[in-house]
Backbone of each chain as ProteinMPNN parsed JSONL, in Angstrom:
{"seq_chain_A": "MNIKIRNTFAEITGASLAMIWMWLNLTDASIMTIQSVSQVLAQGIGGSIVLIIALHILFNILSSIVTGQYEEDIDDERDKIFELYALQVSSAIFGISIVAILVLIGWFDLAIITGLIAITFSGFIASIFSLLLKIYLYR", "coords_chain_A": {"N_chain_A": [[-11.745, -5.438, 9.42], [-10.446, -4.874, 5.628], [-9.306, -6.651, 2.744], [-7.015, -4.912, 1.449], [-6.014, -3.889, 4.243], [-5.349, -5.798, 5.34], [-3.646, -7.456, 4.187], [-1.096, -5.433, 3.947], [-0.402, -5.083, 6.727], [0.168, -7.435, 6.844], [2.371, -7.575, 5.459], [4.223, -5.28, 7.228], [4.292, -6.548, 9.376], [6.292, -8.895, 8.407], [8.157, -7.429, 6.932], [9.488, -6.222, 10.04], [9.881, -8.386, 11.703], [11.39, -9.724, 10.481], [13.516, -7.932, 10.927], [14.188, -7.426, 13.271], [15.189, -9.803, 13.365], [17.627, -10.188, 12.195], [18.674, -8.182, 13.319], [19.081, -9.238, 16.149], [21.366, -11.17, 14.959], [23.563, -9.689, 14.602], [24.276, -8.189, 16.414], [27.029, -9.052, 17.398], [27.963, -7.366, 15.123], [30.64, -5.915, 15.219], [33.141, -7.367, 15.144], [32.732, -9.337, 13.619], [33.457, -10.837, 9.821], [33.012, -9.231, 6.608], [31.695, -11.035, 5.043], [30.382, -12.934, 6.202], [28.644, -10.669, 7.405], [27.412, -10.406, 5.574], [26.137, -12.358, 4.67], [24.131, -12.347, 6.835], [22.856, -10.204, 6.148], [21.546, -11.173, 3.436], [20.289, -13.518, 3.973], [18.353, -12.137, 5.501], [16.878, -10.474, 4.376], [16.214, -12.343, 2.13], [14.479, -13.949, 3.733], [13.046, -12.36, 5.01], [10.675, -11.71, 2.532], [9.831, -14.311, 1.746], [8.919, -14.695, 4.649], [6.953, -12.945, 4.524], [5.0, -13.912, 2.303], [4.442, -15.983, 3.712], [2.822, -14.968, 5.213], [0.988, -13.216, 4.347], [-1.251, -15.499, 3.08], [-1.491, -17.045, 5.264], [-2.884, -15.13, 6.704], [-5.228, -14.847, 4.994], [-6.515, -17.086, 5.277], [-6.943, -17.448, 7.821], [-8.549, -15.149, 7.58], [-10.654, -15.818, 5.956], [-11.434, -18.619, 7.625], [-12.664, -17.451, 9.903], [-14.818, -14.711, 8.813], [-16.001, -16.759, 6.622], [-16.819, -16.23, 4.032], [-14.786, -16.022, 0.787], [-12.427, -13.433, -0.17], [-11.616, -11.175, -2.732], [-8.55, -10.123, -4.223], [-8.14, -7.536, -5.755], [-7.163, -5.114, -7.331], [-7.245, -2.076, -8.114], [-7.618, 0.986, -9.926], [-7.212, 3.488, -7.777], [-5.713, 2.027, -5.918], [-3.379, 1.707, -7.245], [-2.508, 4.58, -7.512], [-2.205, 4.768, -4.679], [-0.091, 3.107, -4.482], [1.568, 4.595, -5.532], [1.839, 7.045, -4.011], [3.038, 5.576, -2.132], [5.296, 4.382, -3.18], [6.45, 6.742, -3.544], [7.136, 8.223, -1.043], [8.697, 6.246, 0.611], [10.981, 6.076, -1.67], [11.706, 8.739, -0.528], [12.57, 8.569, 1.85], [14.643, 6.489, 1.59], [16.394, 7.125, -0.023], [17.211, 9.747, 1.389], [18.486, 8.219, 3.718], [20.398, 6.861, 2.506], [21.948, 8.947, 1.813], [22.947, 10.81, 3.931], [23.8, 7.606, 5.321], [26.128, 7.906, 4.43], [27.549, 10.545, 4.394], [28.007, 10.37, 6.857], [29.547, 7.46, 7.396], [31.727, 8.925, 5.662], [32.747, 11.162, 7.271], [32.778, 10.329, 10.235], [34.792, 8.748, 9.323], [33.873, 5.184, 9.537], [33.425, 1.902, 9.625], [32.731, -0.321, 6.773], [31.34, -2.216, 6.983], [29.364, -1.174, 8.86], [28.005, 0.896, 7.38], [26.849, -0.651, 5.451], [25.796, -2.458, 6.7], [23.417, 0.128, 7.508], [22.26, 0.779, 5.435], [20.923, -1.649, 3.982], [18.996, -2.003, 6.589], [18.437, 0.441, 6.569], [16.384, 0.917, 4.164], [14.292, -1.43, 5.036], [13.398, 0.402, 6.921], [12.115, 2.362, 5.146], [10.557, 0.818, 4.015], [8.695, 0.016, 5.585], [7.139, 2.437, 6.426], [6.374, 3.11, 4.276], [4.151, 1.277, 4.203], [3.037, 1.912, 6.285], [2.087, 4.458, 5.451], [0.391, 3.126, 3.264], [-2.011, 1.812, 4.849], [-2.942, 3.929, 5.746], [-3.934, 5.589, 3.915], [-5.44, 3.506, 3.192], [-7.161, 3.241, 5.5]], "CA_chain_A": [[-10.316, -4.982, 8.342], [-10.472, -4.916, 4.939], [-7.703, -7.604, 2.411], [-6.098, -4.322, 1.441], [-5.401, -3.109, 5.266], [-4.809, -6.985, 5.466], [-2.076, -7.622, 3.658], [-0.483, -4.102, 4.222], [-0.208, -5.316, 7.685], [0.933, -8.997, 7.203], [3.49, -6.965, 5.015], [4.74, -4.669, 7.847], [4.699, -7.536, 10.015], [6.882, -9.907, 7.763], [9.69, -6.695, 7.276], [9.637, -6.119, 11.429], [9.912, -9.412, 12.154], [13.03, -9.843, 9.765], [14.379, -6.82, 10.793], [14.271, -8.137, 14.871], [16.031, -11.424, 13.374], [18.964, -9.559, 11.566], [19.478, -6.921, 14.572], [19.923, -10.123, 16.551], [22.749, -11.587, 14.357], [23.915, -8.995, 13.489], [24.503, -7.707, 17.953], [28.821, -8.858, 17.314], [28.546, -6.862, 14.126], [32.014, -5.567, 14.884], [34.586, -9.04, 15.292], [32.543, -10.461, 12.393], [33.576, -10.526, 9.052], [32.141, -8.424, 6.046], [31.413, -12.26, 4.247], [29.428, -13.06, 8.391], [27.614, -9.921, 8.199], [26.696, -10.34, 3.904], [25.606, -13.544, 4.855], [23.072, -12.227, 7.388], [21.847, -9.184, 5.655], [21.265, -11.307, 2.834], [19.362, -13.741, 4.449], [17.329, -11.657, 6.352], [15.854, -9.757, 3.105], [15.475, -13.065, 1.344], [13.425, -14.605, 4.618], [11.305, -11.278, 4.932], [9.994, -11.724, 1.121], [9.296, -15.757, 2.361], [7.557, -14.329, 5.573], [5.249, -12.145, 3.785], [3.986, -14.111, 1.205], [3.757, -17.09, 3.854], [1.757, -14.105, 6.806], [-0.08, -13.128, 3.708], [-1.756, -17.219, 3.116], [-1.841, -16.939, 6.786], [-3.681, -13.852, 7.331], [-5.654, -14.918, 4.254], [-6.84, -18.361, 5.385], [-8.059, -17.281, 9.042], [-10.257, -14.814, 7.342], [-11.803, -16.614, 5.68], [-12.22, -19.114, 8.216], [-13.667, -15.884, 10.481], [-15.487, -14.435, 7.851], [-16.909, -17.897, 5.892], [-15.637, -15.995, 2.817], [-13.29, -15.389, 0.258], [-12.348, -11.994, -0.466], [-10.892, -11.549, -3.725], [-8.265, -8.633, -3.488], [-9.075, -6.482, -6.763], [-6.292, -4.406, -7.892], [-7.676, -1.235, -9.169], [-7.059, 2.719, -10.705], [-7.409, 3.98, -6.977], [-4.786, 0.95, -5.382], [-2.037, 2.489, -8.211], [-2.708, 5.974, -6.883], [-1.93, 4.823, -3.155], [0.823, 2.242, -4.381], [1.914, 5.822, -6.445], [2.442, 7.526, -2.8], [3.823, 4.868, -0.622], [6.713, 4.596, -3.442], [7.359, 8.622, -3.46], [7.631, 7.56, 0.691], [9.454, 5.009, 0.759], [11.821, 6.608, -2.161], [12.448, 9.805, -0.05], [13.548, 8.193, 3.135], [15.997, 5.701, 1.692], [17.461, 8.434, -0.517], [17.669, 11.052, 2.245], [19.309, 7.978, 4.662], [21.711, 6.696, 1.765], [23.243, 10.162, 1.741], [23.192, 10.52, 5.351], [24.877, 7.154, 5.813], [27.573, 7.607, 3.126], [28.256, 11.404, 4.619], [28.176, 9.813, 7.95], [31.046, 7.493, 6.668], [32.795, 9.79, 5.559], [32.602, 12.022, 8.523], [33.369, 9.593, 10.835], [35.52, 6.858, 8.858], [33.398, 3.998, 9.669], [33.793, 0.999, 8.633], [32.131, -0.61, 5.004], [30.431, -3.069, 7.18], [28.169, -0.612, 9.625], [27.614, 0.941, 6.215], [26.274, -2.144, 4.506], [24.019, -2.62, 7.481], [22.531, 1.12, 7.901], [21.444, 0.974, 4.01], [19.929, -2.52, 4.296], [17.882, -1.215, 7.381], [16.937, 1.951, 5.968], [15.788, 0.126, 3.368], [14.052, -1.917, 5.631], [12.466, 1.23, 7.817], [11.665, 3.109, 4.323], [9.993, 0.056, 3.958], [7.929, 0.037, 7.171], [6.895, 3.753, 6.045], [5.313, 3.3, 3.121], [3.332, 0.247, 4.497], [2.276, 2.081, 6.802], [1.38, 5.392, 4.89], [-0.66, 2.911, 2.368], [-2.424, 1.626, 5.606], [-3.05, 5.432, 6.828], [-4.512, 5.562, 2.777], [-6.918, 2.296, 3.07], [-8.56, 3.178, 6.705]], "C_chain_A": [[-10.413, -5.342, 6.868], [-9.195, -6.008, 4.155], [-7.089, -6.631, 2.212], [-4.937, -4.007, 2.867], [-4.597, -4.87, 5.427], [-3.603, -7.34, 5.368], [-1.038, -6.621, 3.975], [0.37, -4.403, 5.498], [1.083, -7.103, 7.836], [2.525, -8.473, 6.213], [5.148, -5.886, 6.394], [5.248, -6.229, 9.057], [6.26, -8.535, 9.567], [8.554, -9.129, 8.13], [9.888, -6.614, 8.647], [10.208, -6.945, 11.654], [11.75, -10.112, 11.635], [14.389, -9.136, 10.368], [14.981, -6.549, 12.873], [15.51, -9.137, 14.548], [17.652, -10.9, 13.014], [19.477, -8.491, 12.569], [20.064, -8.08, 15.42], [20.682, -10.936, 16.411], [23.202, -11.107, 14.413], [24.923, -8.435, 15.26], [26.023, -7.685, 17.815], [29.086, -8.448, 16.576], [30.032, -6.369, 13.782], [33.306, -6.067, 15.142], [33.402, -9.766, 13.824], [32.789, -9.657, 10.958], [32.721, -9.906, 7.768], [31.489, -10.275, 5.352], [29.581, -13.199, 5.486], [27.712, -12.489, 7.576], [26.555, -9.665, 6.762], [25.569, -11.335, 4.159], [23.967, -13.54, 5.839], [21.909, -11.751, 7.228], [20.968, -10.122, 4.322], [20.16, -12.259, 3.027], [18.036, -13.438, 5.334], [16.438, -10.745, 4.98], [15.337, -11.023, 2.186], [14.259, -13.894, 2.396], [12.197, -13.386, 4.883], [10.565, -11.979, 3.603], [9.338, -13.295, 1.63], [7.811, -16.001, 3.266], [6.706, -14.092, 5.255], [4.396, -12.767, 3.072], [3.505, -15.132, 2.39], [2.622, -16.029, 5.134], [0.549, -14.388, 5.228], [-1.621, -14.652, 3.246], [-2.52, -16.934, 4.354], [-3.281, -16.454, 7.227], [-5.435, -14.221, 6.334], [-6.701, -16.008, 4.737], [-7.549, -18.216, 6.675], [-9.04, -16.448, 8.768], [-11.045, -15.279, 6.878], [-12.488, -17.693, 6.392], [-13.275, -18.004, 9.037], [-14.938, -15.493, 10.07], [-16.351, -16.017, 7.356], [-17.009, -17.265, 4.67], [-14.629, -15.601, 2.435], [-13.793, -14.563, -0.282], [-11.311, -11.717, -1.77], [-9.687, -9.953, -3.891], [-7.931, -7.724, -5.243], [-7.931, -5.451, -6.717], [-6.423, -2.738, -8.986], [-6.892, 0.363, -9.401], [-5.995, 3.173, -8.653], [-6.057, 3.788, -5.862], [-3.17, 1.531, -5.847], [-1.703, 3.898, -7.612], [-1.632, 5.954, -5.575], [-0.187, 3.879, -3.23], [2.039, 3.641, -4.681], [2.708, 6.344, -4.889], [3.017, 6.609, -2.096], [5.214, 4.636, -1.705], [7.556, 5.754, -3.276], [8.061, 8.423, -1.758], [8.656, 7.266, 0.706], [11.496, 5.373, -0.496], [12.278, 7.272, -1.763], [13.574, 9.589, 1.167], [14.69, 7.382, 2.502], [16.84, 6.406, 0.722], [17.777, 9.561, 0.475], [18.793, 9.913, 3.463], [20.453, 7.677, 3.547], [22.78, 8.044, 1.803], [23.759, 10.478, 3.081], [23.954, 9.539, 5.901], [26.255, 7.353, 5.002], [28.285, 9.421, 4.011], [28.91, 10.983, 6.039], [29.838, 8.733, 8.024], [31.556, 7.845, 7.056], [33.472, 10.766, 6.334], [33.603, 11.117, 9.627], [34.462, 8.479, 10.798], [34.923, 5.769, 10.194], [33.432, 3.344, 8.826], [32.447, 0.527, 6.685], [30.836, -1.186, 6.0], [28.837, -2.422, 7.597], [27.614, 0.282, 8.289], [26.125, 0.255, 5.756], [24.707, -2.391, 5.134], [23.272, -1.949, 7.473], [21.579, 0.724, 6.453], [20.453, -0.124, 3.933], [19.062, -2.554, 5.647], [17.238, -0.252, 7.092], [16.246, 1.493, 5.078], [14.571, -0.397, 4.155], [12.255, -0.644, 6.056], [11.897, 2.161, 6.522], [10.393, 2.417, 3.457], [8.607, -0.15, 4.707], [6.698, 1.17, 6.918], [6.065, 3.585, 5.43], [4.023, 2.513, 3.068], [2.672, 1.119, 5.108], [1.507, 3.693, 6.54], [0.258, 4.64, 4.25], [-1.715, 2.421, 3.7], [-3.524, 2.923, 6.22], [-4.225, 5.518, 5.494], [-5.816, 4.905, 2.491], [-7.885, 2.296, 4.128], [-10.006, 3.461, 6.307]], "O_chain_A": [[-10.493, -6.571, 6.847], [-8.187, -6.227, 4.828], [-6.009, -6.861, 2.758], [-3.711, -3.909, 2.826], [-3.386, -4.998, 5.607], [-2.718, -7.501, 6.208], [0.037, -7.115, 4.317], [1.568, -4.124, 5.532], [2.055, -7.538, 8.453], [3.601, -9.049, 6.376], [6.379, -5.887, 6.353], [6.368, -6.663, 9.328], [7.14, -8.778, 10.393], [9.51, -9.492, 8.815], [10.984, -7.165, 8.743], [11.372, -6.652, 11.928], [12.716, -10.643, 12.182], [15.584, -9.435, 10.372], [15.796, -5.807, 13.421], [16.526, -9.264, 15.231], [18.655, -11.291, 13.61], [20.624, -8.044, 12.538], [21.287, -8.132, 15.55], [20.979, -11.639, 17.377], [24.252, -11.739, 14.298], [26.149, -8.339, 15.208], [26.563, -6.598, 18.021], [30.299, -8.531, 16.382], [30.569, -6.349, 12.674], [34.334, -5.415, 15.32], [33.698, -10.824, 13.269], [32.546, -8.468, 10.75], [31.519, -10.123, 7.922], [30.263, -10.205, 5.442], [28.452, -13.676, 5.375], [26.624, -12.997, 7.31], [25.473, -9.081, 6.709], [24.374, -11.166, 3.916], [23.015, -14.309, 5.703], [20.765, -12.064, 7.558], [19.782, -9.829, 4.172], [19.111, -12.045, 2.42], [17.1, -14.147, 5.703], [15.218, -10.586, 5.033], [14.281, -10.921, 1.561], [13.257, -14.393, 1.883], [10.97, -13.468, 4.932], [9.808, -12.91, 3.877], [8.138, -13.245, 1.897], [6.735, -16.591, 3.164], [5.642, -14.677, 5.455], [3.208, -12.447, 3.033], [2.293, -15.349, 2.366], [1.742, -16.588, 5.789], [-0.296, -15.263, 5.042], [-2.824, -14.393, 3.216], [-3.715, -16.679, 4.502], [-4.267, -16.962, 7.761], [-6.534, -13.945, 6.813], [-7.871, -15.694, 4.522], [-8.655, -18.744, 6.79], [-10.159, -16.553, 9.27], [-12.211, -15.243, 7.271], [-13.672, -17.952, 6.178], [-14.46, -17.832, 8.754], [-15.979, -15.764, 10.668], [-17.422, -16.228, 7.925], [-17.494, -18.116, 3.924], [-13.72, -15.043, 3.05], [-14.916, -14.479, -0.78], [-10.159, -12.135, -1.654], [-10.134, -8.831, -3.651], [-6.733, -7.447, -5.189], [-7.957, -4.875, -5.629], [-5.926, -2.432, -10.07], [-5.759, 0.671, -9.033], [-4.794, 3.156, -8.383], [-5.497, 4.669, -5.209], [-2.175, 1.72, -5.148], [-0.551, 4.176, -7.28], [-0.659, 6.684, -5.385], [0.671, 3.944, -2.35], [3.148, 3.672, -4.148], [3.889, 6.098, -4.644], [3.682, 7.103, -1.186], [6.291, 4.7, -1.112], [8.752, 5.87, -3.01], [9.252, 8.49, -1.453], [9.609, 8.038, 0.82], [12.646, 5.046, -0.203], [13.476, 7.252, -2.048], [14.694, 10.038, 1.409], [15.801, 7.652, 2.958], [18.052, 6.191, 0.741], [18.734, 10.286, 0.2], [19.732, 10.46, 4.041], [21.5, 8.302, 3.716], [24.01, 8.072, 1.815], [24.966, 10.403, 3.313], [24.756, 9.861, 6.777], [27.305, 6.753, 5.235], [29.501, 9.452, 4.195], [30.088, 11.201, 6.324], [30.906, 9.098, 8.517], [32.057, 7.725, 8.174], [34.616, 11.154, 6.097], [34.821, 11.222, 9.776], [34.885, 7.693, 11.645], [35.353, 5.621, 11.338], [33.465, 3.61, 7.624], [31.714, 1.169, 5.932], [29.673, -0.794, 5.902], [27.725, -2.725, 7.165], [26.383, 0.255, 8.316], [24.93, 0.552, 5.749], [23.535, -2.476, 4.766], [22.143, -2.44, 7.439], [20.383, 0.434, 6.492], [19.262, 0.168, 3.831], [18.246, -3.473, 5.575], [16.045, 0.032, 7.197], [15.067, 1.772, 5.295], [13.594, 0.313, 3.917], [11.051, -0.675, 5.799], [11.003, 2.889, 6.952], [9.602, 2.931, 2.667], [7.569, -0.49, 4.139], [5.519, 0.899, 7.148], [4.915, 3.826, 5.798], [3.071, 2.75, 2.326], [1.556, 1.32, 4.628], [0.572, 4.087, 7.238], [-0.862, 5.119, 4.427], [-2.757, 2.963, 3.331], [-4.543, 2.824, 6.904], [-5.403, 5.523, 5.853], [-6.824, 5.311, 1.913], [-8.988, 1.752, 4.092], [-10.901, 3.404, 7.15]]}, "seq_chain_B": "MFKKKIRIENAVRKLRFNNDEMTQQQLAELVGVSRQTVVAIEKYKYTPSLDLAFKIALAFDMEIQEVFFINQ", "coords_chain_B": {"N_chain_B": [[-10.6, 32.142, -13.701], [-10.544, 29.287, -14.075], [-8.96, 28.405, -12.707], [-9.35, 27.867, -10.055], [-10.845, 25.846, -7.519], [-12.595, 22.89, -7.953], [-15.357, 21.469, -6.873], [-16.162, 17.738, -7.27], [-19.268, 16.348, -7.899], [-21.493, 13.323, -7.045], [-24.263, 10.878, -8.425], [-23.901, 8.385, -7.451], [-24.643, 6.538, -4.994], [-27.349, 7.323, -5.297], [-28.457, 6.083, -7.364], [-27.837, 3.983, -6.912], [-29.758, 2.959, -5.614], [-32.078, 3.045, -6.936], [-32.057, 1.301, -8.88], [-32.742, -0.959, -8.33], [-31.579, -1.595, -5.778], [-28.842, -1.854, -5.507], [-26.258, -3.598, -4.468], [-22.832, -2.414, -3.057], [-20.843, -3.634, -3.755], [-21.454, -5.045, -5.911], [-22.25, -3.404, -8.061], [-19.338, -2.245, -8.398], [-18.506, -4.759, -9.212], [-19.202, -4.616, -10.808], [-18.17, -2.633, -12.607], [-15.478, -3.18, -12.567], [-14.03, -2.556, -9.945], [-12.627, -2.324, -6.784], [-14.578, -2.698, -4.038], [-14.042, -0.87, -2.165], [-13.513, 1.199, -3.484], [-15.541, 1.961, -4.678], [-16.55, 3.217, -2.381], [-15.745, 4.699, -1.886], [-15.953, 6.46, -3.33], [-18.736, 7.242, -3.201], [-18.925, 8.593, -0.99], [-17.073, 10.685, -2.002], [-14.593, 10.781, -1.654], [-13.185, 10.36, -3.546], [-11.952, 11.232, -6.982], [-13.419, 9.428, -9.627], [-10.932, 8.332, -12.438], [-12.053, 9.403, -15.915], [-12.214, 7.281, -17.378], [-13.149, 5.116, -15.154], [-15.426, 6.287, -14.388], [-17.117, 6.385, -16.717], [-17.31, 4.251, -17.138], [-18.514, 3.635, -15.195], [-21.369, 5.458, -15.583], [-22.315, 4.226, -17.657], [-22.908, 1.481, -16.49], [-25.565, 1.861, -15.386], [-25.982, 2.854, -17.115], [-26.195, 5.523, -18.038], [-25.821, 9.054, -18.863], [-22.924, 10.426, -18.767], [-22.728, 13.206, -17.334], [-24.679, 12.984, -16.202], [-24.342, 11.436, -13.749], [-21.617, 12.329, -12.888], [-21.533, 15.56, -11.728], [-20.528, 19.142, -10.958], [-20.724, 20.935, -8.191], [-20.979, 23.841, -7.792]], "CA_chain_B": [[-11.913, 31.212, -13.702], [-10.848, 27.367, -14.213], [-7.781, 27.974, -11.101], [-10.312, 27.994, -8.688], [-11.445, 24.308, -6.785], [-13.983, 22.101, -8.345], [-16.34, 19.797, -6.546], [-17.433, 16.905, -8.48], [-20.249, 15.275, -6.423], [-22.125, 11.865, -8.28], [-25.555, 10.9, -7.905], [-24.168, 7.063, -7.185], [-25.131, 6.298, -3.969], [-28.903, 7.45, -5.526], [-28.837, 5.539, -8.939], [-27.988, 2.173, -7.045], [-31.776, 2.289, -4.927], [-32.938, 3.457, -7.989], [-31.073, 0.463, -9.474], [-33.315, -2.677, -7.587], [-30.857, -1.705, -4.7], [-28.01, -2.447, -6.177], [-25.111, -3.289, -3.795], [-21.587, -1.65, -3.465], [-20.349, -4.912, -4.106], [-22.534, -5.611, -6.872], [-21.312, -1.835, -8.853], [-17.686, -2.383, -7.716], [-17.681, -6.001, -10.052], [-19.846, -4.347, -12.274], [-17.02, -1.409, -13.265], [-13.896, -3.946, -12.157], [-12.713, -2.052, -9.376], [-13.125, -3.143, -5.495], [-15.876, -1.841, -2.793], [-13.626, 0.619, -1.223], [-13.267, 2.546, -4.018], [-17.213, 2.872, -5.236], [-17.535, 3.619, -0.906], [-14.813, 6.701, -1.519], [-16.832, 7.256, -4.355], [-19.798, 7.433, -2.74], [-18.435, 9.556, 0.189], [-16.909, 12.245, -2.661], [-13.588, 11.145, -1.182], [-12.308, 9.748, -4.285], [-13.227, 10.961, -8.173], [-12.534, 8.404, -10.843], [-11.525, 8.022, -14.006], [-12.873, 9.687, -16.797], [-12.786, 5.868, -17.479], [-13.976, 4.773, -14.938], [-16.475, 8.031, -14.78], [-17.659, 6.315, -18.339], [-17.626, 2.966, -16.951], [-20.225, 4.247, -14.09], [-22.342, 5.484, -16.017], [-22.569, 3.254, -18.508], [-23.164, 0.6, -15.217], [-26.514, 2.945, -14.99], [-27.664, 3.336, -18.261], [-27.148, 6.688, -18.051], [-25.139, 9.932, -19.858], [-22.243, 10.613, -17.474], [-23.005, 14.155, -16.961], [-26.271, 12.367, -15.433], [-23.832, 10.729, -12.674], [-20.743, 13.526, -12.236], [-21.393, 17.014, -11.752], [-19.866, 20.012, -10.7], [-21.011, 21.662, -7.533], [-19.951, 25.266, -7.607]], "C_chain_B": [[-11.67, 30.143, -13.332], [-9.317, 27.242, -12.844], [-8.741, 27.326, -10.133], [-10.978, 26.236, -8.583], [-12.388, 23.548, -6.865], [-14.119, 21.405, -7.651], [-16.828, 19.199, -7.403], [-17.793, 15.67, -7.105], [-20.691, 13.878, -7.786], [-23.567, 12.078, -7.419], [-24.986, 9.53, -7.749], [-24.776, 6.244, -6.592], [-27.107, 6.186, -4.619], [-29.341, 5.837, -6.382], [-28.677, 4.45, -8.784], [-28.779, 2.012, -6.089], [-32.195, 2.452, -5.782], [-32.798, 1.782, -8.526], [-31.657, -0.827, -8.763], [-32.17, -2.495, -6.451], [-29.671, -2.156, -4.534], [-26.864, -2.078, -4.623], [-23.58, -2.265, -4.247], [-20.621, -2.576, -4.762], [-20.535, -4.779, -5.518], [-21.602, -4.152, -8.534], [-20.182, -2.274, -8.976], [-17.134, -4.002, -9.157], [-18.342, -5.667, -10.998], [-18.934, -3.586, -13.601], [-15.578, -2.274, -13.105], [-13.072, -2.78, -11.426], [-13.457, -2.729, -7.925], [-14.649, -2.366, -4.849], [-15.554, -0.773, -2.221], [-13.437, 1.139, -2.035], [-14.646, 2.735, -4.407], [-17.384, 3.513, -3.183], [-16.443, 5.239, -1.243], [-15.269, 7.749, -2.492], [-17.85, 8.287, -4.096], [-19.625, 8.707, -1.825], [-17.315, 10.846, -0.387], [-15.008, 12.483, -2.125], [-12.892, 10.744, -2.164], [-13.15, 10.31, -5.51], [-12.23, 9.744, -9.117], [-12.294, 9.312, -11.798], [-11.852, 8.883, -14.625], [-13.243, 8.069, -17.629], [-13.958, 5.208, -16.926], [-14.725, 5.14, -14.038], [-17.483, 6.919, -16.026], [-18.387, 5.17, -17.42], [-19.149, 2.121, -15.54], [-21.168, 4.193, -14.877], [-22.994, 4.717, -16.901], [-23.489, 2.032, -17.638], [-25.126, 0.701, -15.083], [-27.637, 3.098, -16.146], [-27.496, 4.92, -18.152], [-26.127, 7.926, -18.563], [-24.203, 10.466, -18.561], [-22.736, 11.622, -16.849], [-24.459, 14.274, -15.843], [-25.598, 12.253, -14.029], [-22.798, 11.573, -12.038], [-21.47, 14.965, -12.728], [-20.778, 17.875, -11.01], [-20.728, 20.865, -9.366], [-20.647, 22.604, -7.18], [-20.967, 25.885, -6.214]], "O_chain_B": [[-12.289, 29.691, -12.369], [-8.881, 26.226, -12.303], [-8.615, 26.227, -9.593], [-11.475, 25.624, -9.528], [-13.132, 23.425, -5.892], [-13.267, 20.535, -7.472], [-17.659, 19.603, -8.216], [-17.326, 14.918, -6.25], [-20.294, 13.673, -8.933], [-23.934, 12.789, -6.484], [-26.015, 8.914, -8.029], [-25.402, 5.324, -7.118], [-27.882, 5.253, -4.412], [-30.129, 4.926, -6.126], [-28.971, 3.616, -9.641], [-28.693, 0.927, -5.513], [-33.264, 1.844, -5.734], [-33.849, 1.151, -8.413], [-30.875, -1.773, -8.666], [-31.753, -3.618, -6.166], [-29.359, -2.812, -3.541], [-26.678, -1.039, -3.989], [-23.33, -1.654, -5.286], [-20.092, -2.39, -5.858], [-19.616, -4.359, -6.22], [-20.792, -4.226, -9.459], [-20.055, -2.881, -10.039], [-16.064, -4.217, -9.726], [-18.235, -6.256, -12.074], [-18.922, -3.756, -14.82], [-14.589, -1.795, -13.661], [-12.052, -2.207, -11.807], [-14.481, -3.411, -7.899], [-15.478, -1.631, -5.385], [-16.299, 0.118, -1.814], [-12.915, 2.172, -1.617], [-14.947, 3.927, -4.466], [-18.361, 4.19, -2.861], [-16.535, 6.406, -0.86], [-15.175, 8.971, -2.606], [-17.968, 9.466, -4.43], [-20.244, 9.746, -2.055], [-16.819, 11.707, 0.34], [-14.325, 13.508, -2.122], [-11.702, 10.67, -1.857], [-14.375, 10.206, -5.571], [-11.051, 9.404, -9.215], [-12.814, 10.387, -12.099], [-12.171, 9.738, -13.798], [-14.255, 7.806, -18.28], [-15.034, 4.855, -17.409], [-14.827, 4.547, -12.965], [-18.705, 6.93, -15.879], [-19.566, 5.125, -17.068], [-19.907, 1.197, -15.244], [-21.85, 3.18, -15.035], [-24.217, 4.578, -16.87], [-24.6, 1.692, -18.045], [-25.825, -0.255, -14.744], [-28.846, 3.27, -16.3], [-28.512, 5.615, -18.169], [-25.1, 7.263, -18.708], [-24.717, 10.857, -17.512], [-23.267, 11.355, -15.771], [-24.972, 15.129, -15.121], [-26.134, 12.869, -13.109], [-22.849, 11.698, -10.814], [-21.835, 15.284, -13.86], [-20.285, 17.27, -10.059], [-21.581, 21.596, -9.869], [-19.91, 22.588, -6.194], [-20.672, 26.942, -5.657]]}, "name": "protein", "num_of_chains": 2, "seq": "MNIKIRNTFAEITGASLAMIWMWLNLTDASIMTIQSVSQVLAQGIGGSIVLIIALHILFNILSSIVTGQYEEDIDDERDKIFELYALQVSSAIFGISIVAILVLIGWFDLAIITGLIAITFSGFIASIFSLLLKIYLYRMFKKKIRIENAVRKLRFNNDEMTQQQLAELVGVSRQTVVAIEKYKYTPSLDLAFKIALAFDMEIQEVFFINQ"}
């Protein structure tokens, strides 16, 4: 497993764990106030960033211990093209999700809290799909 | 005529071996890319930019057309 796939895998793990944590803390979202829901979402987003950084470090330390050598992460022109593909995929998924969520909120007269949660989760899902595409391209 | 898809091939693998069996990692460090990019170029899975193609040619001290060419 090369460093690119390893780092992308760390990002997927971090985002997935943050999503699971938010899901478990939002089981009573229907009776929660908008402040407490926003607090959980903000903590989830912040936590995912910290978790991704920690997993990056952990995965690279483990890899260095196993292989016995340091692998430098070079970002070249091919990586930038892959980043662009991933950005296009995540933008498309997030854009479609936003429109769908707004339509559903209007159609079924859903609460703002529902929209807030759905938009945050769609952002995470879009990010995970774009990371999966990167793993496919880096394979 | 120019709408026809062209396949750009290269002699990077052969040139590496002719240059004291240079490793992919050594070439990658020489031109400032990752080893995975050199692997992709050698397998014709990735066509490098003009900038990188020139750098690779310079690394072998050759003209760009001697390293990269069209296979029709």
